[in-house]
C-alpha positions, -999 to +999 in steps of 0.1 A: +888-217+133+863-242+146+845-216+168+838-193+139+824-222+119+800-229+147+790-192+149+785-190+112+762-220+112+742-206+141+739-173+123+728-191+091+703-211+111+688-179+125+685-164+090+668-196+077+645-196+106+635-159+102+631-163+065+610-194+068+588-179+095+582-148+074+573-167+042+553-197+055+518-200+069+525-234+084+538-235+120+550-270+114+573-259+085+589-231+105+592-252+136+612-276+116+633-249+100+640-233+134+647-266+151+619-262+176+612-298+184+589-291+214+569-266+194+567-291+165+554-318+188+527-295+203+516-284+168+514-320+156+494-329+187+470-300+182+465-310+145+459-346+153+434-337+181+416-313+157+412-341+131+400-365+158+429-389+155 
């Protein structure tokens, strides 16, 4: 029972991730949706450098 619940949530997470990536132009948004913390940190760093922060 518990295992299938985990698998369902992972599958749902993948669907949300793919949908978000397909429908957003912001790397930050889909990094959040896909749970890509490292990517999110790199993107925020790039943005802050670009704005001279």
